[in-house]
FIMIRO-394297 format. One record per residue (C-alpha): residue in three letters; x, y, z; residue number from 1. Coordinates in steps of 0.001 Angstrom, whole numbers, plus 500000, padded with zeros to 6 digits. Example, Ala and Ser with C-alpha at 12.3 -4.5 7.8 and 13.67 -1.06 7.14 Angstrom:
! FIMIRO-394297
  resn       u       v       w  resi
   ALA  512300  495500  507800     1
   SER  513670  498940  507140     2
This chain:
! FIMIRO-394297
  resn       u       v       w  resi
   MET  500236  499977  499780     1
   ALA  503223  502328  500592     2
   ALA  503418  501980  496658     3
   LEU  500499  503791  496028     4
   ARG  500209  506286  498852     5
   ASN  503744  507288  497547     6
   ARG  502491  507294  493758     7
   PHE  499524  509048  493926     8
   ALA  500109  510802  497519     9
   LEU  496480  509787  498910    10
   ALA  495038  510168  502499    11
   GLU  494588  507241  504447    12
   ASP  490996  507190  504149    13
   GLU  491337  507605  500578    14
   LEU  493636  504416  500566    15
   ALA  491644  502521  502003    16
   ARG  488624  502912  500031    17
   LEU  490737  502314  497114    18
   VAL  491837  499042  498192    19
   GLU  488391  498291  499650    20
   GLN  487321  498615  496274    21
   ALA  489686  496917  494259    22
   GLU  489521  493653  496197    23
   ALA  485732  493833  496015    24
   GLN  486290  493944  491707    25
   ALA  489061  491477  492325    26
   ARG  486851  489197  494047    27
   THR  484076  488718  491170    28
   ALA  486725  489099  488357    29
   ASN  487359  485767  485884    30
   ASP  489630  487464  483949    31
   TYR  491811  489927  483043    32
   PHE  490292  491210  479966    33
   HIS  487567  493216  481804    34
   PHE  490001  495717  483301    35
   THR  492766  495168  480572    36
   SER  489735  496259  477598    37
   ARG  488668  499199  479039    38
   ILE  492649  500803  479799    39
   ASN  493129  499997  476260    40
   ASP  489895  501851  475155    41
   TYR  490918  505066  477568    42
   VAL  494449  505256  477686    43
   SER  497664  506209  475733    44
   GLN  501032  503718  475369    45
   PRO  503141  505936  477709    46
   GLN  500505  505354  480434    47
   LYS  499954  501731  479731    48
   ILE  503758  501694  480285    49
   ALA  503810  503871  483196    50
   LEU  501096  501447  484616    51
   VAL  503322  498133  483755    52
   GLU  506085  499965  486054    53
   ALA  503769  500994  488715    54
   MET  502959  497324  489423    55
   TRP  506180  496459  488906    56
   ASP  507200  498735  491730    57
   VAL  504528  496678  493563    58
   ALA  506044  493368  493052    59
   TYR  509637  494970  494184    60
   ALA  508524  496552  497259    61
   ASP  509063  493931  499371    62
   GLY  512628  493262  497469    63
   VAL  511600  489936  496676    64
   LEU  509824  488947  493004    65
   ASP  506958  486024  493109    66
   VAL  506633  484119  489992    67
   ASN  502801  484699  490908    68
   GLU  503711  488676  490531    69
   ASN  505829  488063  487445    70
   HIS  503201  486138  485611    71
   VAL  500255  488438  486278    72
   ILE  502714  491768  485517    73
   SER  503336  489728  481999    74
   LYS  499934  488766  480907    75
   VAL  498508  492024  481412    76
   ALA  501293  494194  479416    77
   GLU  500315  491713  476853    78
   LEU  496673  492311  477199    79
   LEU  498121  496239  477135    80
   HIS  499581  495216  474057    81
   VAL  502527  496866  475769    82
   THR  505762  495545  473506    83
   HIS  508446  493335  475395    84
   GLY  511148  495874  474740    85
   GLU  508575  498338  476804    86
   TYR  508125  495404  479243    87
   ILE  511603  494928  480112    88
   ALA  512535  498512  480185    89
   ALA  509719  499186  482575    90
   LYS  510813  496456  485043    91
   MET  514643  497316  484939    92
   ARG  513422  501084  486173    93
   ALA  511912  499584  488967    94
   LYS  514362  496551  490133    95
   GLU  516653  500125  489641    96
   ALA  514172  502765  491932    97
   ALA  513973  499710  494339    98
   GLY  517879  499243  494379    99
   LEU  517806  495070  493234   100
   THR  520134  496130  490459   101
């Protein structure tokens, strides 16, 4: 949650409300396409890359990259039409920002 708080400068109550809404949606979701198709409709390519990088920031927040985190980010990046090169560059920037290089 610190990554969200830092990236978006959210107050604690706003952050709690956002996480609660996200968890409620995630409980009823059965695929990623439902979310990524909406993003593809409204978000530019640089914003999609920034989103993937933010996902990497969260994945690296604890200093350990879990195989499931890697899989989810890879799948989401693919559905957002983020190229492999953009995906890797975002990963490397997040890894460096986390001090893991």
